[in-house]
SESE-617433 format. One record per residue: residue number from 1; x, y, z of N, C-alpha, C in turn; residue in three letters. Coordinates in steps of 0.001 Angstrom, whole numbers, plus 524288, in hexadecimal, padded with zeros to 5 digits. Example, Ala and Ser with C-alpha at 12.3 -4.5 7.8 and 13.67 -1.06 7.14 Angstrom:
SESE-617433
> 1,83386,7E9C6,81E78,8300C,7EE6C,81E78,83390,7F31C,81E78,ALA
> 2,83232,7F736,81BA8,83566,7FBDC,81BE4,83264,8001E,81EBE,SER
//
This chain:
SESE-617433
> 1,17A53,2E8E6,0F8BF,17627,2E8AF,0FBBF,17169,2E3EA,0F9EF,MET
> 2,16F13,2E5D9,0F31B,16B46,2E2A3,0F039,16D31,2DC75,0F0D7,ILE
> 3,170E5,2DBAB,0F163,1719E,2D51F,0F217,17136,2D49B,0F78E,PRO
> 4,17088,2D5CD,0F9F1,16FB6,2D453,10042,16C60,2D314,0FFC1,GLU
> 5,16745,2D877,0FE7F,16217,2D76C,0FDCB,15E65,2D1AB,0FB27,LYS
> 6,161A1,2D2A8,0F517,16014,2CE61,0F36B,15FA8,2C982,0F657,LEU
> 7,163C0,2CAC4,0F8BA,1670A,2C3C8,0FA4E,1626F,2C2A1,1009B,GLU
> 8,1614E,2C7E8,10209,15D6B,2C6D9,1074C,159E1,2C3F4,105EA,LYS
> 9,15635,2C849,101E5,15106,2C4E2,0FE86,152EA,2C190,0FD52,MET
> 10,158DA,2BDCC,0F9DD,1564F,2B8A2,0FA7D,15566,2B540,0FE96,LYS
> 11,15787,2B79E,102B7,15667,2B23C,1070E,1529A,2B329,1087B,ASN
> 12,15096,2B791,108A7,14A10,2B9F1,10946,14718,2B5F3,1086A,GLU
> 13,147C7,2B4AC,10139,145BB,2B1FB,0FF9A,14561,2AAA8,10233,VAL
> 14,149AF,2AA7D,1019A,14A0A,2A5F4,10358,148C2,2A387,10892,LYS
> 15,148E4,2A70A,10D7D,144D8,2A665,111C8,140AF,2A61B,111E9,ILE
> 16,13E17,2AA2A,10D3C,138D9,2A99F,10CF1,13861,2A3C1,10873,LEU
> 17,1390B,2A258,1075B,137CD,29CF7,1045A,139C9,298E7,1088E,ALA
> 18,13C20,2998F,10BCD,13E2E,29505,110FB,137AD,2962B,1143A,MET
> 19,1359C,29A79,1160D,132F6,29ADB,11B43,12CC9,29963,116FC,THR
> 20,12BD3,29AFA,110C5,127DB,2989C,10F1F,125E7,29323,11063,MET
> 21,129A5,2907B,11232,128A6,28900,111F1,12854,28903,1170E,LYS
> 22,128F0,28E2C,11BF0,127EA,28BD8,120A9,1215E,28C65,120AF,ASP
> 23,11E02,288AE,1252B,119AB,28A66,12661,117FA,28E7B,12931,PRO
> 24,11D9D,2911C,12CDC,11B13,2948D,1301F,11AE6,29B54,12DBF,ARG
> 25,11CC6,29AF6,12847,11D3A,2A001,123B1,11618,2A131,12417,CYS
> 26,1153A,2A40A,122CD,10FB6,2A7A7,12233,10CC0,2A572,11C9A,SER
> 27,10834,2A3F4,11C21,105B9,2A25F,11773,1072D,2A5CE,112DC,LYS
> 28,1073F,2AD90,11613,10661,2B0A7,11112,10E52,2B142,10DD6,LYS
> 29,111B1,2B009,1128E,11681,2AEF3,11058,11660,2AB5C,10CDC,ALA
> 30,114BC,2A675,10DAD,113D3,2A1D2,109D0,112AC,2A2CD,104C2,ARG
> 31,10E0D,2A7BC,10461,10CAF,2A832,0FF29,10FF2,2ABDB,0FC86,ILE
> 32,11081,2B001,0FE56,1146B,2B45E,0FDA4,11898,2B17E,0FAE4,ALA
> 33,11D54,2B108,0FDFA,120DF,2B07C,0FD0B,12219,2AB3E,0F6F5,GLY
> 34,11F28,2A792,0F7C1,11FB5,2A457,0F08D,11D04,2A84B,0EC4B,PRO
> 35,119C0,2AD4C,0EED8,1171D,2AE7E,0EB74,11B73,2B440,0E872,LEU
> 36,1208E,2B60A,0EC54,12337,2B82A,0EBC9,12831,2B507,0E898,LEU
> 37,1297A,2B096,0EA8F,12D0A,2ADA4,0E754,12B13,2AE8A,0E1A5,VAL
> 38,125FD,2AC03,0E03E,123DA,2AAB6,0DBDF,123F6,2B001,0D8DA,ALA
> 39,121E5,2B48A,0DACC,122D9,2B86C,0D752,1291A,2B9A8,0D51D,TYR
> 40,12D15,2B9F9,0D9DF,13232,2BB84,0D89A,131E2,2B7A4,0D53A,VAL
> 41,13260,2B18F,0D43C,1337E,2AD9B,0D06D,13009,2ADD6,0CB0F,LEU
> 42,12BF2,2B057,0CC35,128F9,2AEEB,0C635,12B68,2B22C,0C233,ASN
> 43,12B29,2B005,0BDB8,12E08,2B3AC,0B903,129CC,2B7C5,0B83E,PRO
> 44,12548,2B749,0B884,122F9,2BCF3,0B760,12229,2C185,0BC45,VAL
> 45,123E2,2C5E6,0BAED,124F2,2C972,0BE61,12176,2CDBC,0BE27,ASP
> 46,1223C,2D2AD,0C129,12060,2D6DC,0BE9A,1234A,2DA0B,0BB60,LEU
> 47,128E8,2D714,0BAD2,12BD3,2DAC1,0B871,130C5,2D5CC,0B5BC,VAL
> 48,12F38,2D5B2,0B0BB,1316A,2CF57,0B034,137C8,2D0C7,0B10B,PRO
> 49,13A46,2CB97,0B1B5,13F50,2CC0F,0B43C,14375,2CC5B,0AF45,ASP
> 50,1440C,2CD25,0A98C,14632,2CE2E,0A6A5,146BC,2D3ED,0A5C5,PHE
> 51,145F4,2D70C,0A87D,1453F,2DC41,0AA2F,149A1,2DE10,0ADC0,ILE
> 52,14DB1,2DF91,0AA80,15312,2E032,0AE8F,1524A,2E2ED,0B332,PRO
> 53,153A7,2E0BD,0B702,1527B,2E450,0BB13,14EC2,2E59F,0BD08,GLY
> 54,14AA3,2E51A,0BAB0,145B3,2E5B1,0BE42,14096,2E0A5,0BEC2,LEU
> 55,14580,2DE01,0BAE0,14196,2D81A,0BA2C,1421C,2D5B6,0BF5E,GLY
> 56,146AE,2D593,0C3EA,1455F,2D348,0C70E,144EA,2D6B3,0CC49,PHE
> 57,14513,2DB8B,0CA91,1448F,2E04C,0CFE6,13E64,2DEA7,0D067,ALA
> 58,1383B,2DC7C,0CD21,1350A,2DD25,0CE4A,134A5,2D8BD,0D400,ASP
> 59,138FA,2D31A,0D35B,1376C,2CEF4,0D77D,139C9,2D0F4,0DB60,ASP
> 60,13F89,2D459,0DAB0,1428A,2D526,0DF47,13F38,2D952,0E27A,LEU
> 61,13A95,2DE05,0E15E,13852,2DECC,0E4F5,132BC,2DCAD,0E643,ILE
> 62,1317D,2D940,0E54F,12D73,2D65E,0E6A8,12FA6,2D39E,0EB43,ILE
> 63,133F9,2D22E,0EAAD,1362F,2CEFE,0ECBE,13773,2CFF0,0F2D3,LEU
> 64,1391A,2D6CC,0F03E,13BC1,2DA57,0F73A,13667,2DAE1,0F8F3,MET
> 65,1317C,2DBFC,0F5E7,12DA9,2DF63,0F8C5,12954,2D87F,0FB58,ILE
> 66,129FE,2D5E4,0F955,125EA,2D13E,0FB4E,12950,2CC2E,1001F,THR
> 67,12EF3,2CC10,0FEAF,13337,2C9B7,10129,131C6,2CA20,1090E,LEU
> 68,131BC,2D0DE,10A62,1313C,2D354,10EBC,12AEE,2D032,10FF3,PRO
> 69,1286A,2D0D7,10D8A,1222B,2D0C8,10D2C,1218F,2CC7C,11006,LEU
> 70,121D0,2C7A0,10C39,12241,2C329,10CFC,126A5,2BFC8,111DB,ILE
> 71,12AB4,2C326,112EE,12DC9,2C07E,11803,12B73,2C30F,11C94,LYS
> 72,12821,2C665,11C0A,124CD,2C8EA,12044,120AD,2C4E1,12286,GLY
> 73,11E54,2C1AA,11D7D,11B58,2BF27,11EE3,11B53,2B946,12206,MET
> 74,1207D,2B8BE,1237C,123DF,2B3E1,1256C,12485,2B5F6,129EF,ILE
> 75,12439,2B368,12E3F,12574,2B32F,1336A,12B08,2B3C6,13546,PRO
> 76,12D92,2B720,1369C,131AD,2B9BB,139AC,134B7,2B4A5,13A9C,ASP
> 77,134A8,2B136,13DE6,13775,2ADE2,13EA8,13844,2A70E,13A9B,ASP
> 78,13375,2A7D1,139C2,1339E,2A4CE,1334F,138C7,2A787,12FBB,LEU
> 79,13848,2AB76,12F5A,13BCB,2AD41,12B8D,14182,2AE1B,12D52,TRP
> 80,14396,2AE3F,1324C,146DA,2ADD1,13521,14A3E,2A871,13575,GLU
> 81,14534,2A552,13609,14721,29FF3,13552,149C8,29CF5,13113,GLU
> 82,14751,2A0B9,12B76,14967,29F10,126C5,14E1F,29FE8,12468,TYR
> 83,14E07,2A545,127C7,15251,2A8CB,1257D,1578A,2A543,1292E,ALA
> 84,157A0,2A4CF,12CA3,15BE6,2A23D,13009,15DE4,29F29,12D94,ALA
//
């Protein structure tokens, strides 16, 4: 169950990256998307990554909360176009 959710999230991040390049994407999403990616890839976290179990959990929780919010800023037809 969890691997499927992680795979879905991975695909949504890829779709998000593709929609950021489209001029039809909202300005808010174009700002929030890269900020989300920068936070996840940033070595400075709320909880350091070297702490077993908790280090990557904060990144995952932030991703789970913000990805649907950013997805909501993108027009549905644009999202579906890149998801296909």
